[in-house]
C-alpha positions in Angstrom: 0.0 0.0 0.0 1.4 3.4 -1.0 1.5 6.0 1.7 0.5 9.6 0.9 3.1 12.2 1.8 2.2 14.5 4.7 2.7 17.6 2.5 0.2 16.2 -0.1 -2.3 15.5 2.6 -2.0 19.0 4.0 -2.4 20.4 0.5 -5.5 18.3 -0.1 -7.1 19.6 3.1 -6.3 23.2 2.0 -7.9 22.5 -1.4 -11.0 20.9 0.3 -11.3 24.0 2.6 -11.2 26.2 -0.5 -14.0 24.2 -2.2 -16.1 24.4 1.0 -15.6 28.2 1.2 -16.5 28.5 -2.5 -19.7 26.5 -1.9 -20.6 28.7 1.0 -19.9 31.8 -1.0 -22.1 30.7 -3.9 -25.0 29.2 -2.0 -25.0 31.1 1.3 -23.7 34.6 0.4 -27.2 36.1 0.7 -27.8 34.3 4.0 -24.5 35.0 5.6 -23.9 38.6 4.5 -21.4 40.5 6.7 -21.3 44.2 6.3 -23.1 46.3 3.7 -24.4 44.1 0.8 -23.2 46.5 -1.9 -19.6 46.6 -0.6 -17.2 44.3 -2.5 -13.8 44.7 -1.1 -10.6 44.6 -3.1 -10.9 40.7 -3.1 -14.1 38.8 -3.3 -14.8 35.7 -1.3 -15.2 33.8 -4.5 -11.6 34.8 -5.5 -10.2 33.8 -2.2 -12.0 30.4 -2.3 -10.9 29.8 -5.9 -7.3 30.7 -5.0 -7.3 28.5 -1.9 -8.9 25.5 -3.6 -6.6 25.7 -6.7 -3.6 26.3 -4.6 -4.3 23.3 -2.4 -5.1 20.8 -5.1 -2.4 22.2 -7.5 0.3 22.0 -4.8 -0.9 18.4 -3.9 -0.5 17.4 -7.6 2.9 19.0 -7.9 4.0 17.5 -4.6 3.1 14.0 -5.7 4.7 14.4 -9.1 7.9 15.5 -7.5 7.8 12.9 -4.7 7.9 15.8 -2.2 9.5 14.3 0.8 12.0 17.0 1.4 11.5 20.7 2.3 12.8 21.8 -1.1 10.3 19.6 -2.9 7.5 20.9 -0.7 8.6 24.5 -1.4 8.5 23.7 -5.2 5.0 22.3 -4.7 3.9 25.5 -3.0 5.3 27.5 -5.9 3.5 25.2 -8.4 0.2 25.6 -6.5 0.6 29.4 -6.4 1.3 29.5 -10.2 -2.0 27.6 -10.8 -4.0 29.6 -8.2 -3.3 33.2 -9.3 -5.1 32.9 -12.7 -7.9 30.9 -11.1 -8.5 33.6 -8.5 -8.4 36.3 -11.2 -10.9 34.4 -13.3 -13.2 33.7 -10.2 -13.1 37.4 -9.3 -14.0 38.4 -12.9 -16.8 35.9 -13.3 -18.4 36.6 -9.9 -18.3 40.4 -10.6 -19.8 39.8 -14.0 -22.6 37.7 -12.5 -23.4 40.3 -9.8 -23.4 43.2 -12.2 -25.4 41.4 -14.9 -28.3 43.4 -16.3 -31.7 41.7 -16.3 -35.1 42.5 -17.7 -37.9 43.6 -15.3 -40.2 41.0 -14.0 -43.4 40.9 -16.1 -46.6 42.0 -14.2 -50.3 41.8 -15.0 -50.0 45.3 -16.6 -47.7 43.8 -19.2 -50.5 41.6 -20.4 -52.6 44.5 -21.9 -51.9 44.6 -25.6 -50.7 41.0 -25.9 -52.0 39.0 -28.8 -52.7 35.3 -28.8 -55.2 32.5 -29.6 -58.2 31.0 -27.9 -57.3 27.4 -26.8 -60.6 26.7 -24.9 -63.8 28.2 -26.2 -64.9 31.3 -24.4 -68.7 31.2 -23.6 -70.8 34.4 -23.5 -71.2 34.2 -19.7 -68.1 32.5 -18.5 -64.4 31.9 -18.9 -62.4 30.1 -21.5 -58.7 30.0 -22.0 -56.2 31.9 -24.2 -52.5 31.5 -24.9 -50.5 34.7 -25.2 -46.8 35.5 -25.3 -45.5 37.5 -22.3 -41.8 38.5 -22.4 -41.3 35.9 -25.1 -42.8 33.0 -23.1 -46.2 31.4 -23.9 -48.7 32.0 -21.1 -52.1 30.3 -20.7 -54.7 32.5 -19.1 -58.4 32.4 -18.2 -60.3 34.8 -20.5 -63.6 36.5 -20.8 -65.1 38.2 -23.9 -68.1 40.2 -24.7 -69.4 37.5 -27.1 -68.5 33.8 -27.5 -65.2 33.0 -29.2 -64.4 29.6 -30.7 -61.0 27.7 -30.5 -58.4 29.2 -32.8 -59.7 32.8 -32.8 -56.9 35.4 -32.7 -57.4 37.7 -29.7 -56.1 40.9 -28.3 -56.0 41.5 -24.5 -57.8 44.7 -23.5 -57.9 44.4 -19.7 -56.4 42.3 -17.0 -59.0 41.1 -14.5 -56.5 39.4 -12.2 -53.1 37.9 -12.3 -54.4 34.9 -14.2 -57.4 36.2 -16.1 -58.0 38.7 -18.9 -60.7 40.3 -20.9 -60.1 39.9 -24.7 -61.5 41.0 -28.0 -61.0 39.5 -31.5 -57.9 40.7 -33.3 
C-alpha cells in the first residue's frame, strides 16, 4: 500500500477547505452577508475560495509528481500551487463580478398583459371563462379569459384588460 506524503495530505485539506468556502460563497452569500451588501472589497470571497482550492489541489498534484518528501520539494509544490492559483483567483473574481453586475429585464406583471395577442385554446362562452394563450416576455402563457361574445377555439385575440393575475378580458384581433 502506497503512503500519501504528509505535505500532499495538508495540501488536499487546504484544497478541500477552499472548495467548502466556495460552496458557502455561492450558496449562502445572501444568507451570511457580513457588512453592507453593496460593498465588495478589493478581493471577493469567491476569488479567495478559488485561490485556496486551486492552490491546495495544485500543490498536492505537484508534490506527488515531485515525490515531495524534502522541504525543497514541498517548497516547489507550494510554488506550483501558487502558479496555478493566481489565474484561477483572477478568473473567479471576474466571473463573480460579472454575475453580480449582470443586467436583467424587469419581471413581467399583470400590466404587461394588456396589448398582448394570442389564440383562444378553450372556447370562451358568453357568460363564463375560456382559455387563451398569449406571449408574455417571449414566453407562452395560458390564461383564463372572458369576452363580450362567444369565441371559438383558434380565434386570434387581443388583451384589452387584466381582470386578475391569471385572467384577462379579450377581443378579437
